[in-house]
N, C-alpha and C positions, 0 to 999 in steps of 0.2 A: 372409544377410538382403540384403535389397537397401539398395542404397549409401544410396537418398535417406532410409530410416528408420535406419539406422542411424547418416546427418548428424542428423536429426531426436534421437534419443536425445541427440547427445554436446551440441547446442542446448541442448537441455532443461535435461540436466546444469551446464552450465555455468551457464544463468541460475540454477538453486537453489543451488549454490555462490555464487553472487554476493551471494545475501541475506543468508549469510552471513559474508563478507566485509564487505559494509555496514554489518552490524549488524542487521538486519533482524527476525533468525526468533533465539530462541533454542529449546534442545532440541529438538522437530519440528516447530514450533508454524510451518508453514507451507510453502507450494508454488508452482511454477511450472511453468505450459507452455505448448507452441506449438502449433498444430494445420497440418498439408498439406493445404490446400484442396484440392488437385489431388488427391491420394490418398485424401483425406474420414479420416484418420486423426489422432489428438491423441496429441503424449508427457507425461507428467507423471508427478511422481515418484511412487514408491510409497508406502503407506500405512503411516505410523510407523516410517520406516525414520530411524535418525540419520544427519546428514549425514556426518558424518566416516567412517563405513560406506559411505556412497554412493557407486555407480560409473556409470559411463555404459551398463554393459549393465545396471543395475535400472531405467531408466526405462521405464514399461509404456505401450507402446503401446495404446490404444482406437480403436474406428470411434465414428460420430457417435451412436450408438446405448448406449455404455459398456461396448460388449461385446471383451474383451481378445483383441488378436489377436498382440499379442508381448510375453512375459514370463512370469516365472512369481509371480512377485510380487501383491497387490492393488494396484492404483490409488489414488491419495489417495482418503479419503471426502467430500473435496469435487469431486472429479470431474464431478458432476450438474451442481452449480453450473457449471465450468467449461463442460460442452457448451451447457448454455443459452443461456449467451454467446456462445459460438461460435454457434450458431444465428438468433441475434437480430439480432445485431450483425456483419454480415455482413464489414464494414471493419476488423476486429482477425483479428490473428494470433498472438497471448501474453497470458496471463495469469498475474497473479502474486497471491497473498493471502498475507496478515500479519497477524501478530498484534503488529504493531509499537507502543513504547508510548504516542507523543504520536498518530496516528491513532486508535488503536483508544482511546483516553483521548475523543475527540469520540464516536466510532462509541456507547459505552459511554453518554456523556451524551446522545444521541441529536439530536444538534444538527448542522446543516451545518455545514462549513467555510467559514468565509468569506474572499473576495480584500481584504483589506485593506491590498496592496502588488502592486507590479510582479514579486517572486520567486514569487506565486501565479499574477499574472495572464500571465507567458511562458508557464505550461505548461496552466494550467485556466483556462479561458474563464469566467468566476465561480466561484461556489458551489461544490464539491463537496458533493452532496447525500449527505442521509443517509433512507435506506427506515423504509418504516411499520416498528411490531413487527410479527414473524409472527403470526399465530393460533394458539392451542392447537392447532386442527386441520392446519395446514399441519405445526405443530413436530412431531405425532406422526405424519403422514404421510410423504411422502416430504421430509424435511427439507431435503435439499441438494438437489433441483430447485427445491422452492419458495424456498429463498435464494434460484436464479439468476431466477426469477417476476416474485420483487419486486424486486429490482434492475431489471429490462427493465420493471415497471409504473411506479415512481419516475422512469425519463428519460423513458418515453410521457407519465406526467402533468404535469411538470413542459415535456415540451417541449423537453428536452435532445438535442443530438447528442452521443451518446458518443466519437465522434470527437474535438469540444472540451472534451471535461470528459472524459477518459478514467479515471475513478475515482469509488469510490461508499463511502460509510461503511454498511455494514449492521447497523439498530440493535441498539445492546445485543451488538454480534459484533466486528466488526474492519473494515476496507478491502481492497476488491478493486481490484485497478488494471488497464489494458493499454494496449495498442500494439502497433505490426504487427510485431512480434514477440517472443520473451521474453525477449531482450536488452533493447530498447528499455519493455516492460514495468517491468524490474528497474530501468530509469532511472527512471522515471515514479512508481514505488513509492520511491525514495530520496528524488524530490524532495516526493512528499507528505509524506512523516515529518519531512521540515524545513521545509514550508510550515506542517503542522500544528505544530511547536512556534512556531514563530515568531509565529503568529497567537496562540495561546497568551499568550507574553509579551507581545503586543501588548496583550493585555487586561489584563495584570497590570500594566502598566505604566502603560496609559491609567487605569486604577483607582487605583494610588497616588500619580498624579499630581491625581486630583481628592482624594486625602486628605491629603498629607503637605504640609508647607510645605519650601522651598529652605531649606537653612543660612542660618543670619544672614551679615549681612555680616562683622561683628565676625571671628566665628568664620571663617569663608571668608580675611578678612587674616591672622587672627593663623596659622592652618598653613598658608597659603601664604609668606606674606614668612619664617615662621622659619626655611624652607627654603631661601629664594630671595633672598630680600634683601640689602639692605647689612648689615643686624644679623644679618642668621640666625646662630644658635647650635644649630640641629639637627649631630648625628653630632661629630665628632672632628678636622672641619678647622680 
């Protein structure tokens, strides 16, 4: 095998294993890919192979039409989605798809992920969009390809640069993220999951503040000074 292709397999393997280390995947729910645009070849995780059994040589290499050019295993069932994104978003070089808990919750709620603070703004230039649901015809047809097409449609309709917002929530499904290579896409997936969690708890905190009253001054005084005051009596000291 050409050294460039072997190196591509190794990079895609490392990206997939990084998803496990970061806790973004369970069982076989996820995949990472990277494209060598000069060769027109994409490396992607094989379908349904447990991560603990995955090896660099298992990474499947496909051309831009999805034809396997290297490997004995079937590529990920999400391969058509990845290929649509590579074809339509020319500036990206790596893609990650997970069903990570918090980002998937936003996708299942069919809500964009708002930018509530600087942690989000450091990576995503505004809200991470959520697609429309796929139609029955799209689901029953070339489902994975239509998933890619509805992502592209979402960015076009909203006028979002995919390099400025390198992630999307597929309605009632899960997130896809991307970057200049697979390793960068993994980093973005980690960030997306973290800001999805922070955003959820931000909303919980805001709602709680509107409904709950702070502890009374009397109760605050009692509990603080019984440990820290001159007449403290908590403990054995």
